[in-house]
C-alpha positions in Angstrom: 16.3 21.3 67.1 13.4 18.8 67.6 11.1 20.4 65.0 13.8 20.5 62.6 14.9 16.8 63.3 11.0 16.0 62.7 11.3 17.5 59.4 14.5 15.6 58.3 12.8 12.3 59.6 9.3 13.0 57.6 11.7 14.0 54.3 13.6 10.5 54.9 10.1 8.6 55.3 8.8 10.4 52.3 11.9 9.6 50.1 11.3 6.0 51.7 8.1 5.7 50.4 8.6 6.8 47.1 11.1 4.5 46.5 8.6 1.6 46.9 7.5 2.5 43.1 9.5 2.1 40.3 9.2 2.7 36.6 7.2 -0.1 34.5 6.3 -1.0 30.7 3.0 -2.4 31.4 0.1 -1.3 29.1 -2.7 0.9 30.4 -5.9 1.5 28.9 -7.0 4.6 27.0 -7.6 7.5 29.7 -11.6 8.0 29.9 -12.7 10.3 27.1 -16.1 12.3 26.9 -17.1 15.7 26.1 -19.3 16.7 29.2 -20.6 20.3 29.0 -23.6 22.5 30.1 -24.6 25.7 28.4 -24.5 28.7 30.5 -26.7 31.4 29.2 -26.7 35.3 29.9 -29.6 36.2 27.9 -32.5 36.7 30.5 -30.1 36.2 33.3 -31.1 32.4 32.4 -27.9 31.0 34.2 -25.5 33.8 34.9 -25.7 36.2 36.3 -28.6 35.4 38.4 -30.1 39.3 38.1 -29.1 42.6 36.3 -27.1 45.0 38.4 -25.4 42.8 40.6 -22.1 44.1 41.8 -18.8 42.9 40.3 -17.9 40.9 43.6 -21.3 39.3 43.5 -21.2 38.4 40.0 -17.4 37.0 40.3 -18.9 34.8 43.2 -21.7 33.5 41.5 -19.3 32.7 38.4 -16.8 30.7 41.0 -19.8 28.8 42.4 -21.0 28.0 39.0 -17.8 26.6 38.4 -17.2 24.9 41.6 -20.1 22.9 40.8 -18.8 22.2 37.2 -15.7 20.7 38.5 -17.4 18.8 41.4 -19.7 17.1 38.7 -16.8 16.3 36.5 -17.7 18.5 33.7 -15.2 19.4 31.4 -16.4 22.4 29.5 -18.9 25.2 29.8 -20.2 26.7 26.8 -20.3 30.3 28.1 -22.6 33.1 26.2 -20.8 36.0 25.6 -22.8 37.7 22.8 -26.4 37.3 23.0 -27.4 40.2 20.7 -24.9 42.2 19.3 -23.5 43.1 23.0 -20.8 41.7 24.7 -19.8 40.2 28.1 -16.0 41.3 27.7 -14.0 44.2 26.6 -14.8 44.7 22.9 -14.2 47.5 20.4 -17.1 46.4 18.4 -20.0 46.3 20.7 -21.5 47.6 23.9 -21.4 45.7 27.4 -24.1 43.8 27.7 -27.3 44.9 29.2 -27.8 41.6 31.2 -24.9 42.6 33.2 -25.4 46.2 34.7 -29.3 46.4 33.5 -27.8 49.3 31.2 -26.4 48.5 27.6 -22.7 50.0 27.2 -22.2 50.0 31.1 -19.0 48.9 32.2 -19.4 46.1 34.8 -15.9 46.7 36.4 -14.1 44.0 35.4 -14.2 41.3 32.3 -16.3 38.5 32.6 -15.0 36.3 29.7 -11.6 36.8 30.9 -12.3 36.2 34.7 -14.5 32.9 33.6 -11.5 31.7 31.3 -9.2 32.1 34.5 -11.3 30.7 37.1 -12.4 27.7 34.9 -8.7 26.7 33.3 -7.7 26.6 37.0 -10.4 23.9 37.7 -9.6 22.3 34.6 -12.6 23.0 32.8 -12.7 24.3 29.3 -14.5 27.6 28.1 -16.2 27.9 24.9 -17.3 31.3 23.9 -20.8 31.0 22.8 -22.1 33.7 20.1 -25.5 34.6 18.6 -24.1 35.9 15.2 -27.2 37.6 13.9 -29.7 38.6 16.3 -29.7 42.5 17.1 -32.2 42.6 19.8 -34.5 40.0 21.3 -36.9 42.4 21.9 -37.5 45.5 19.6 -38.7 47.8 22.5 -35.2 47.1 24.6 -33.3 50.4 25.5 -29.9 50.6 23.3 -26.6 52.3 23.9 -25.6 54.9 21.2 -22.8 52.6 19.6 -25.2 49.5 19.5 -25.4 48.1 15.6 -29.0 49.3 15.7 -28.0 52.8 15.9 -24.5 52.6 14.0 -25.9 50.6 11.3 -29.7 50.8 10.6 -29.8 49.8 7.2 -28.6 46.0 8.0 -31.2 45.6 10.7 -34.6 44.0 9.9 -37.6 43.7 11.9 -39.0 40.3 12.5 -42.2 39.6 14.9 -40.9 41.4 18.2 -37.3 41.2 17.6 -34.8 43.2 15.4 -32.1 41.2 13.2 -29.0 41.3 11.4 -29.5 40.5 7.6 -27.0 38.1 6.6 -27.5 38.9 2.9 -26.1 41.9 3.5 -22.1 41.7 3.4 -21.5 43.7 6.5 -23.4 41.4 8.5 -21.7 38.5 8.1 -18.1 40.6 8.1 -19.2 42.2 11.4 -20.0 38.7 12.9 -16.6 37.3 11.8 -14.8 40.3 13.3 -16.3 40.1 16.4 -15.7 36.4 16.8 -12.3 36.3 15.4 -11.4 39.5 18.0 -12.2 37.1 20.8 -10.4 34.4 19.3 -7.3 36.7 18.8 -7.2 38.1 22.3 -8.7 35.2 24.9 -7.3 32.0 25.7 -10.9 30.3 24.9 -11.1 26.5 23.9 -14.0 26.8 21.4 -16.5 29.0 19.7 -19.7 28.0 19.9 -22.9 29.1 17.5 -26.4 28.4 18.3 -29.5 28.0 16.1 -30.2 31.7 15.1 -28.9 32.2 11.5 -32.3 33.3 10.5 -35.2 33.7 13.2 -37.8 30.8 13.9 -40.9 32.0 12.5 -44.8 31.0 13.3 -46.2 28.4 11.5 -49.7 27.2 10.6 -50.8 23.6 10.6 -49.4 22.9 6.9 -46.1 24.1 8.1 -45.9 27.3 6.1 -44.3 30.3 7.7 -47.1 33.0 8.7 -44.3 35.6 8.6 -41.4 35.9 5.9 -38.1 37.6 6.9 -38.0 41.1 5.3 -34.7 40.4 3.0 -36.7 40.6 -0.3 -35.0 43.6 -1.5 -31.7 41.8 -1.2 -32.8 38.7 -3.2 -34.6 41.0 -5.8 -31.0 42.6 -6.6 -29.5 39.0 -6.5 -32.0 38.0 -9.2 -31.9 41.1 -11.6 -28.3 40.2 -11.5 -28.6 36.9 -13.0 -29.0 34.7 -9.8 -31.1 31.6 -10.2 -31.5 30.1 -6.7 -34.9 30.1 -5.1 -35.6 32.5 -1.9 -34.3 29.4 0.3 -31.4 28.3 -1.2 -30.1 31.8 -1.5 -30.5 32.2 2.1 -28.8 28.7 2.8 -25.8 29.9 0.8 -25.2 33.2 2.7 -25.2 31.2 5.9 -23.0 28.1 4.2 -20.4 30.5 3.2 -20.6 32.4 6.7 -20.0 29.0 8.7 -17.2 27.6 6.2 -15.5 31.1 6.2 -15.4 31.4 10.2 -13.9 27.6 10.3 -11.4 28.4 8.3 -10.6 31.7 10.1 -10.6 29.9 13.4 -8.2 27.4 12.1 -5.8 29.8 10.4 -5.5 31.8 13.6 -5.5 29.0 16.3 -6.0 25.9 15.1 -6.6 24.2 18.4 -9.6 26.2 19.2 -13.1 24.0 18.6 -15.4 25.2 16.6 -19.0 24.1 17.4 -22.6 24.5 16.2 -25.8 23.6 18.2 -28.3 23.7 15.5 -32.4 22.7 15.7 -32.3 19.0 16.6 -34.1 17.9 13.3 -32.6 18.9 10.0 -35.7 18.1 8.1 -39.3 16.8 9.4 -39.1 13.2 7.8 -35.1 12.7 8.6 -34.9 9.9 9.7 -38.5 8.4 8.2 -41.4 8.9 11.0 -39.6 12.2 12.4 -42.1 15.0 12.6 -41.8 18.9 13.0 -43.6 22.1 12.6 -40.3 23.9 11.8 -38.3 23.0 9.1 -34.8 24.4 9.9 -33.5 23.8 6.5 -36.1 26.0 4.9 -37.5 28.4 7.6 -33.9 28.9 9.3 -31.7 28.4 6.0 -29.8 26.0 8.4 -28.2 22.9 6.0 -26.4 21.8 9.4 -26.1 18.2 7.7 -23.8 19.9 4.9 -21.7 21.7 7.5 -21.1 18.2 9.5 -20.5 16.4 6.3 -18.2 18.8 4.8 -16.0 19.3 8.0 -16.9 23.0 8.6 -17.2 22.2 12.3 -15.3 20.3 15.1 -18.5 19.2 16.6 -22.2 19.6 16.0 -24.4 19.6 19.1 -28.0 19.0 17.5 -30.6 20.1 20.1 -32.1 16.9 21.2 -34.4 18.0 23.7 -37.2 15.3 23.3 -37.9 12.3 25.3 -36.3 8.5 23.9 -39.7 7.5 22.6 -40.7 5.5 19.6 -42.8 8.8 18.1 -42.8 11.7 16.5 -39.6 12.9 17.8 -37.3 9.9 19.3 -33.9 11.0 20.9 -32.3 7.7 20.0 -33.4 7.8 16.3 -32.3 11.6 15.7 -28.9 10.9 17.7 -28.2 7.7 15.5 -29.2 9.7 12.4 -27.4 12.4 12.9 -24.3 10.6 13.6 -24.5 8.7 10.6 -24.1 12.4 8.3 -20.2 13.0 8.8 -17.4 11.9 10.3 -17.0 14.7 13.0 -18.5 14.2 16.7 -21.9 14.8 17.2 -22.6 15.6 20.9 -25.9 16.1 21.2 -27.9 18.8 23.6 -29.8 17.2 26.2 -33.1 19.1 27.9 -31.9 18.7 31.4 -34.2 21.8 32.3 -37.4 19.8 30.8 -37.5 17.6 34.3 -40.6 18.2 36.0 -41.3 21.2 33.8 -44.2 23.0 32.2 -43.0 22.2 29.0 -42.5 18.3 29.7 -44.5 17.4 32.7 -43.6 14.4 34.5 -40.2 14.1 32.9 -37.9 12.4 35.4 -34.2 12.7 36.2 -34.0 8.9 34.7 -34.7 10.3 31.2 -31.4 12.2 31.3 -29.3 9.3 32.5 -30.9 7.3 29.9 -29.8 10.0 27.4 -26.6 10.3 28.8 -25.9 6.6 28.6 -27.3 6.3 24.8 -25.0 9.0 24.1 -22.2 6.7 24.8 -23.5 4.0 22.3 -21.7 5.0 19.3 -20.0 3.1 16.5 -17.9 6.2 15.3 -16.1 9.2 16.4 -16.1 10.6 20.3 -18.7 10.4 22.5 -20.3 13.6 24.5 -23.3 15.5 25.0 -24.0 19.1 26.3 -27.0 19.9 28.9 -29.5 22.7 28.7 -28.7 24.6 31.1 -26.4 24.6 33.9 -29.1 26.3 36.3 -30.9 22.9 36.3 -27.6 20.6 37.2 -26.9 23.4 40.0 -30.4 23.1 41.3 -30.2 19.2 41.4 -33.6 19.0 39.5 -35.3 15.7 40.4 -31.8 14.4 41.8 -30.4 14.6 38.5 -26.8 16.0 39.8 -26.7 13.3 42.1 -27.5 10.3 39.9 -25.1 11.6 37.3 -22.3 12.2 40.3 -22.8 8.6 41.4 -23.1 6.8 38.0 -22.2 8.2 34.7 -19.7 10.9 36.2 -17.9 8.8 38.7 -14.7 9.1 36.9 -13.6 12.2 35.4 -12.9 12.3 31.5 -10.5 13.9 29.0 -12.2 16.1 26.1 -12.0 14.1 23.2 -8.9 14.5 20.6 -9.2 16.4 17.1 -7.0 14.1 15.0 -8.3 15.9 12.0 -6.3 18.6 13.0 -3.4 16.7 14.9 -1.7 13.3 14.8 1.3 14.1 16.9 1.5 13.3 20.7 2.8 15.7 23.2 5.9 14.8 24.9 5.8 12.2 28.0 6.4 13.6 31.6 9.9 13.0 32.7 9.5 11.4 36.1 6.5 10.3 38.3 7.0 9.7 42.2 4.4 8.7 44.6 4.9 9.2 48.3 2.2 7.5 50.8 0.7 9.7 53.7 -2.0 9.4 56.1 -4.2 11.4 53.4 -3.5 8.8 50.9 -1.0 8.9 48.2 0.7 12.0 46.8 1.8 11.7 43.2 3.9 14.1 41.6 5.9 14.6 38.2 8.0 16.5 36.2 5.9 18.4 33.4 7.7 18.6 30.0 6.1 21.9 28.7 4.2 24.4 30.7 0.8 24.3 28.3 0.1 20.9 29.2 -2.5 19.3 31.1 -2.3 15.9 32.7 -4.6 13.1 33.3 -3.8 10.5 36.2 -4.7 6.9 36.1 -4.4 4.4 39.1 -4.5 0.7 39.4 -6.2 -0.7 42.3 -7.7 -4.3 42.9 -6.6 -5.1 39.5 -8.6 -2.6 38.0 -7.2 0.6 36.2 -9.3 4.0 36.4 -8.6 7.7 35.6 -8.8 9.4 38.9 -7.7 13.1 38.0 -7.8 15.5 34.9 -5.8 18.5 35.8 -4.8 22.0 34.5 -1.7 23.0 33.1 1.1 24.3 35.4 -0.1 21.4 37.9 2.5 18.8 39.0 0.8 16.8 41.9 -2.3 15.5 43.4 -3.6 13.1 46.2 -4.9 10.1 45.4 -6.9 7.6 47.8 -5.3 4.6 48.9 -2.2 3.0 47.8 -2.6 2.4 44.3 -0.8 -0.8 42.6 0.7 1.2 39.9 0.2 4.9 38.7 0.3 6.2 35.0 0.4 10.0 34.3 0.1 11.2 30.7 0.4 14.7 29.6 -2.3 16.2 27.3 -2.3 19.0 24.5 -4.5 21.8 23.4 -5.6 19.5 20.7 -6.9 16.5 23.4 -3.8 14.5 22.2 -2.5 12.3 24.8 1.1 11.5 25.4 2.4 7.8 26.2 1.9 7.5 29.9 4.6 7.5 32.5 3.7 4.3 34.6 5.4 3.1 38.0 4.4 0.1 39.8 5.1 -1.1 43.5 8.1 -2.9 43.7 
């Protein structure tokens, strides 16, 4: 009886505390917005899993730890590699299980890594962008393959290049296959984005004059094109194939699931000399057939993430000069790739963590579109290399942020939450609300000491959160799959 009386009394006190707030019409600043992501590479077990042949339970545990770190850091997305080289880190009717899971291509790992990643990431409020390498068949020609790998099933479309094997995009089968593989994932998995890297054509070795030492062996198809009346030179012909693939893939994704973002991370320099003074031995426009400036200007991507892995310096490659140039080439967001793994590395000896903090700050100085950046890669953040994670969490990532919206796809706002309540306890203030739809996420802001701040970004099917202290006012907004935010429901202390 005493225990029952205590529960009744506690309920009454909670209700009394909740009545200290009442609905308010005051203006609330915009919820914090920024794309904060990290690449999670499976090829060569760079980020996950840590090595081939781990049990399903061990792989899952590693993935949970990785996602816990992402949530703790207040990242809001990971770029998860699911197709390193015509293989799959998910159940696929097209391609074999990846060698990087079990050590044997085609061997079932005992679970579906992509499905598990989406489930665990979404529970933590983290987006999953499925990362595909569309045309690399093998990173090493001597790698053992399963009997159903494309190099065995369709050898006529495979081209050797240096020590790799490559699918020739000029063969219609290659682009159809890549599109079908990607759209299979869009159709069957609840991914938030599709992401392609910079490998449309492979990187050649170049001489001091910038000439490629190896030529991709697609001359037979090019000669056929010329015999049929084609007039474009070899490089323009190649770019045409890549352009059509990118444009058609964007259209296919939007036709199936408009909210799924499509992003590409090209080489960080479009061409040497753009902007003036920038130098590079690789000319991505010619060597890789990547006219990434066109994709941005034409709106064939929802975001572009050029790999701006250099320091911010007034020299041959300048992070800030390149970022400024890229953001002037189109109206869609440019979220730079940042080389966090180069802190105290052999590639860039002496690079301090402060270089990354500076680059994150520079990515926020923008006069158009929405801000964001992607870290290469998640391992360097988890290692806290040079103290980079500690510094980010203390300063740049002190508050959570919503992924930016896509106003070119949706101008509508999701419905406002129906009711917000607040109850004080010894742990802080518990905020609860009535979700208007099951698919919506939520952003919570509080007013404390006269300043509004974003305190929580919460996954779908969540309707309560505990915040510290006793806020003067509270605002809860709903967020849809396009990143659009509702009008906030605001309550203030009486």
